[in-house]
C-alpha positions in Angstrom: 86.4 147.3 210.3 88.2 149.8 208.1 87.0 150.0 204.5 89.2 149.1 201.7 90.6 152.2 199.9 91.3 150.9 196.5 91.8 153.6 193.8 92.5 153.5 190.1 95.5 155.7 189.5 96.5 155.3 185.8 94.8 153.6 182.9 96.6 153.8 179.5 95.1 151.7 176.7 96.0 151.9 173.0 95.5 150.1 169.7 95.6 151.1 166.1 91.8 151.2 165.9 91.4 153.4 168.9 94.5 155.6 168.8 93.9 159.2 167.6 96.4 160.7 165.2 98.5 163.6 166.4 97.5 166.8 164.6 99.3 170.1 164.3 98.9 173.1 162.0 102.0 174.8 160.7 101.7 178.4 159.3 104.0 180.8 157.4 102.3 183.7 159.1 101.6 186.8 157.0 103.6 186.9 153.8 104.2 189.3 151.0 105.9 187.2 148.3 105.6 188.2 144.7 104.5 185.6 142.2 106.7 186.0 139.1 104.9 186.8 135.9 105.1 183.7 133.7 107.2 182.0 136.4 106.7 180.1 139.7 107.2 180.7 143.4 108.0 178.0 146.0 107.1 178.6 149.6 108.4 176.1 152.2 107.0 175.1 155.6 109.2 173.1 157.9 107.5 170.2 159.7 109.6 169.2 162.7 107.4 166.3 163.9 108.1 162.8 162.7 105.7 159.9 161.9 103.7 158.6 159.0 101.2 161.0 157.6 97.5 160.1 158.0 95.9 163.3 156.5 97.0 166.6 155.1 94.9 169.8 154.7 96.3 172.9 152.9 95.0 176.4 153.4 96.2 179.5 151.6 95.6 183.0 150.5 96.7 184.5 147.2 96.1 187.9 145.6 96.0 187.7 141.8 93.7 189.4 139.3 93.3 186.2 137.1 93.0 182.9 139.0 92.8 181.1 135.6 96.5 181.8 135.1 97.6 180.0 138.2 98.5 176.4 139.0 98.9 175.4 142.6 100.7 172.3 143.9 101.9 170.8 147.2 105.3 169.1 147.2 106.1 166.7 150.1 109.6 166.4 151.7 110.0 163.1 149.7 109.3 164.9 146.4 105.7 163.7 145.8 103.7 166.4 144.0 99.9 166.8 144.5 98.1 169.1 142.1 95.7 171.4 144.1 94.3 173.6 141.4 95.0 174.1 137.7 93.7 177.3 136.0 90.4 177.4 137.9 88.3 180.4 138.7 87.6 181.7 135.2 87.9 185.5 135.2 87.7 185.7 139.0 90.4 187.0 141.2 92.2 185.7 144.4 92.2 182.6 146.6 90.8 183.5 150.0 89.9 186.9 151.5 91.1 189.1 154.3 94.6 190.2 155.3 97.6 188.0 155.9 96.4 184.7 157.5 93.3 186.4 158.8 89.9 186.1 157.1 88.6 183.0 155.3 91.4 181.1 153.4 91.0 178.7 150.6 91.0 175.2 152.1 92.0 172.1 150.2 90.7 168.9 151.9 90.3 165.6 150.1 87.6 164.4 152.5 85.3 167.4 152.5 83.8 169.9 150.1 83.1 170.2 146.3 85.8 169.7 143.7 87.8 172.9 143.1 86.7 172.7 139.5 83.1 173.6 140.7 84.2 176.4 142.9 84.0 180.2 142.3 86.8 182.7 143.0 87.9 183.6 145.6 87.2 180.1 146.9 86.7 181.3 150.4 83.4 179.9 151.6 83.9 176.2 151.7 86.6 173.5 151.7 87.5 172.1 148.3 88.7 168.8 146.9 92.0 169.4 145.1 92.6 168.2 141.5 94.5 165.2 142.9 93.9 163.4 146.2 96.0 164.6 149.2 95.4 161.1 150.6 98.1 160.0 148.2 100.6 161.4 150.8 99.3 159.1 153.5 102.0 156.9 155.1 104.7 159.3 153.8 107.1 160.7 156.4 105.8 164.0 157.9 109.2 165.4 158.9 111.0 167.9 156.5 110.3 170.8 154.3 107.0 170.9 152.5 106.5 173.3 149.6 103.6 175.1 148.1 104.3 175.9 144.4 102.4 178.7 142.7 102.9 178.8 139.0 101.8 181.8 136.8 101.3 180.3 133.4 100.5 183.4 131.4 102.1 186.8 130.7 100.6 190.1 131.8 99.5 189.7 135.4 101.4 189.4 138.7 100.2 188.4 142.2 101.2 188.0 145.8 101.2 185.0 148.1 99.9 186.1 151.5 99.6 183.0 153.6 100.1 179.2 153.7 98.9 176.8 156.4 99.6 173.1 156.5 97.6 170.8 158.8 99.4 167.5 159.2 97.8 164.5 161.0 100.4 161.9 162.0 99.6 158.2 162.7 101.4 158.1 166.1 100.3 157.1 169.6 101.5 158.0 173.0 103.2 155.4 175.1 104.4 155.6 178.7 106.8 153.9 181.0 105.0 153.4 184.3 108.2 153.4 186.5 109.9 156.4 185.2 107.0 158.4 183.8 108.9 158.9 180.6 106.9 159.1 177.4 107.6 158.9 173.7 105.7 158.9 170.4 105.9 155.9 168.1 104.1 154.5 165.1 101.7 151.7 165.7 102.7 148.4 164.2 100.3 146.3 162.1 97.9 144.1 164.0 99.1 145.5 167.3 96.9 144.2 170.2 95.3 146.5 172.7 97.4 146.9 175.8 96.6 148.4 179.2 98.5 149.4 182.3 96.4 149.6 185.4 97.9 150.8 188.7 96.0 150.5 191.9 96.7 151.1 195.6 95.1 149.9 198.8 95.1 150.9 202.5 97.6 149.2 204.8 94.9 147.7 206.9 92.8 145.8 204.4 90.9 143.4 206.6 88.2 141.0 205.2 88.1 137.3 204.7 91.2 135.3 203.7 90.0 134.9 200.1 89.4 138.6 199.9 92.9 139.4 201.2 94.4 136.9 198.7 92.5 138.7 195.8 93.8 142.1 196.9 97.3 140.8 197.2 97.1 139.4 193.7 95.9 142.8 192.4 98.7 144.6 194.1 101.3 142.1 192.7 99.9 142.7 189.2 100.2 146.5 189.6 103.8 146.2 190.8 104.7 144.0 187.8 103.3 146.7 185.5 105.7 149.1 187.1 103.4 151.0 189.5 104.7 152.2 192.7 
C-alpha cells in the first residue's frame, strides 16, 4: 500500500495582536547644509510608504559649537510638531560624531534611553527621550514629507546639518490571494479575528479505509475552497 503524501504548502495567519509592523529607515545621506545664525533650517525626508504610524525614531548629526543655542523639532506630513531638544548640552558642541551619516548619531527614541535633558553633548553614546513623546505621532499617516527643523536661537555661532535618518514603523500586515499569488499591504481593522489559509496536497493513490478516504477528500475540498491549486 502506498503511503499518503500529504504536505503543507502554505500557511498564512494574521491578527492585530500577532502582526509585526513594517519598518523602514529613510536617510538623507551625507549633508552639508548651513544652519543660519539666529534663524532656522528645514530638512525634509520623503516617506513613500503608506499606513498608520506605530513608532518613529529620529537620528541625526549636527556640527555646532554651542548646542545650547539650538532647538530641534520633527514635523510630520500632517503638520504635527514634536519637540526633540530645546537648548540642551550646556557649553558642549555637536549632536553625534563622525563624518556624514557614519559614526554614532544622536538618536531620539521615546521608548528607550534617558531624557535628553540629562544627556551630555555630543549625545552620541545612547538613545535619548525627546522633550515631547514621538508616540504622539502614532496612528498618523506615514506617507509624505517629514521635516527636521533646526533653529539657531542666538547670534554669534553657525553650524552645519550633516545627516538625518528617520525610522518609521507602520501598522500594516501582509495579505495574500491564494489563487493569483498577489499580495498587498493593508491596515488591520479593529477586533479583526485571526485568519488562516492552509493549502495541502495528496498523492493520487491515497488508499486506506473508507473513513480515511472521506477525511482526506474533505481536507482537499477545504484547500480548494481556500483557493489552493
